[in-house]
N, C-alpha and C positions, 0 to 999 in steps of 0.2 A: 504492501499500500505507499503510495507515494503521497508527500506532504507539499504541498505549495506554499511558496514561504512568498511572500507578497518583497518586493524590490521596492527600495526606496521611493524609484520614479513611478510605481506602480499604486504606491500608498497613495489615499486622498490626504489630500494637503489641509490642515485645519483653516478658515477661511480667517484672516484678521477682520476684526470686525472694523467695518469701515464708519461706524458709529462715533469712535474714539477718535479719531483725526477729524471727522468731522463736526461733530460736536464741540471740540475746542477751538474750530476756527467760527463756531458758529457763536461761541462765548462774544470771542473777541469784536466779533461782529455786532451783535447786541450792546455791548458795550460801548463802543464806538458812535452808535445810533444813537444810544442813550444819551451817551455825554454830547453828543451834536446836539439834539432835540433840545437838552437842558440848555446850552449856551443861548438858543434862537429863542426859549421860553422866556429867561432873562432878558434878555432883550425887549421881548412884547409886553413884558412887565412893568419897564423901566418908565414908560411913558405913563400910563396907568398909575404909576405911584407919583410921579409928577403933579398929574392935574389932580389926584386927592389931597398934596400938600398945597397947590395954588386955590383949589375951589376950598377947601376948609382947612385953612391954616390950623396946625397945631396948638391948643392951649399954653399957658404958660406955669396955671397953679392947679393943683389938686381938686380944688373945686371946681373948677372950668373944666377939669378933664371928668370928673362926675358928671356933670351937668350936659356933657357931650354923650357919654356911655349910656346915660338914662334917654337922652331924645334919639339919639342913630347910633346904635351900637357897632354897627359894621362900619360905618366910618370911623370911630372912636379905636375901634382895631387896626383900622386900614391906616389911620394916622399915628397909631403907637409901632407901626413897621410889622404889620401882619404879613404884606407882601412880603418884606425883606426876609422875614424867618423862611419862606418858601425860597425865596432868591437862594438862600445861604445853603440849603440843601440841595437843590441844583447845581450851586456852584462845586458842591462835594463830589457830586458825580461826576460833572465837568473834568474838574482835576484828576479826578480817576483816570479818565482818557487819555488827558494830556500823558501823565506818568506813565500809563504805559507805551504810548509810543516814545516820548522823550528820554524814557529810561536807558533806554541803545546808545542815546549819544552822550549822556552826563550821568551816569545812576547815580551817583552820590548828591549832586543838586538837585536830580527831579526826586530822589527818596527826600530831600530836606524840603522843597516848595510841598510838596505833600503832606508831610508833616507839618508844616506851617499852617496850612490851608485844613486841616483836621483840627489842629487845636483852636486855629478861628471859629470853625464853627463851634467847637464846645465851648467856648467863652463867650460866645455871643449867646446861647442859649441862656447861660448863665444870665446876662443880661436882660434877657426878652421877659415884658410882666405884663403884656397885654391882657391875658386871660386874668390874670389877678386883679388888674387895674377894673377889667369891666366886674369881677364879683365884689369889689370893696367898692365899687358904685351904687351897688346893690344893699350893700348894707347901711353907705351913708344914704340912700333915698329911703330905708324901711326906718331911718334911726328915731326911737320916739323922743329924745331927750337930748338936750344940746351937749352931753356928756357922751352919749354914743356917737353925736355928728363929728363931734371934734376926735375923738380916739381914730373915725374913718376916716378924717382927712388926714390926720396925723401918720397913720397907715399908708394913704396915697401918697402922702411927700414924702415917705421912705421910697417907696414905692418907685416912685422918678428918680431921684438920688441914683438907685441902683439902675434904672435904665439907661439913664446917660452916664455912668460912673467908672469905675477901674475896670469891669469885666469888660464893657464894651468898647472903652478905648484902647485895649489892649489885644482883642479882637479883631478892630480895625488894622489898628499895627500890624498884626501878623498877617491879615490875609495883604495889605501892601506890598509887606517882604514875601507872599507866597506868589504873586503876580510879578514882582519885580524877579526875582529868581526863574520864574519860568521864562520870561522874557530872555533871560541871561542864555538859558540853555538853547530857548530857539532859534538865538542867535550865531549858538555854535554850531550848529546844524539840526537836521530834521526836516520835513515838508512843509513848514507855515509860513515861511518868508522872512523877509528882512522888515517889511514895513508891520506885519503881526507881530515880530518880536519887538520892534522899537514901541509900538503901540503898549505893549504891555509892561516895556522898562519905562515908559514915561508914566504910566497910569501907578504901577506900582510904585514907584517914587512918590508920585504925591498921594498914595496913599499912608505914607509914613507920618503924614500930617492927621493925628484925631482929627474927623468931624468935629469933635468937643470942644475943640482947641481954637473958640473965637473966632475971632471973624478971618485970621490965616486959614483955620480949621476948614471953616464955611465957603471961603473962597477955593482953596486946593479941592475938597470934595467935588463942587461943581465942576471946575477945570477936569477933574479925573474923570469924569464922565463920556468925554469927547475919546481920548484913548481908549476906554473900557469898552464903548460901543466897537470898534473899528477890532479890537482885540477878540471879543468874543464874536461877533460876526465873520473875521478872518478863521479864525480857530476853529469855530463851527460846521463852515465848510469843509473845513479839511477834515474834520472827524466824520461829515457823513460821507464823505468821499471814500475814507479809509473804511468805512462801513460796508460802502457798496463792493470796494475791492475784497474783502474778505470773504462775504458772504457768495461771490460769483466762482 
């Protein structure tokens, strides 16, 4: 009785699962697409945020804030940077996409600007008090005595100090540093181009002056919008192009 032994050539080869490489590529494609869309959404939100500030200038005292929240909670939340909270989350996604491309150019600098942005988002959330002010305004409106009303106002004043306090300023500077470093890496190489890189450098340098630093900070924050728009637009287009390339 003879035994048939399968030769290596005749043995069926185990198929390498195509899903491994495919899903890996799809993951980067999804990341780049999300990052590119995040940049464009931030751009779309900026005019809305400016319009809210122009049409409904932010109040200056806790009592005025409480009155605004009771009259129009949506405007009160947007005046207290609700849209900026959304933008910070979107920028986190955007920076993640940038990092994955630019880490091939300057790994250490890319890791540093990503770290700065993560810290900027975290510290900004520590300063965000929009919903706390909304709750405090409800307590102020429901106060039955002058003592309760005064207590609510004291809470509101403390929240306002937190809103524009140390955490906000640190977050602002860290975000500026992240943008500046990202521009430096873009200038060293990569697909983003020099115009986009210089826009990031200029915008990041202006972002090193906190918006809370009086008139100088206000002027710097307004001027930084121009390079910020150019940077987000240029970077977003490149990220979406990378998403299409990875998906192909």
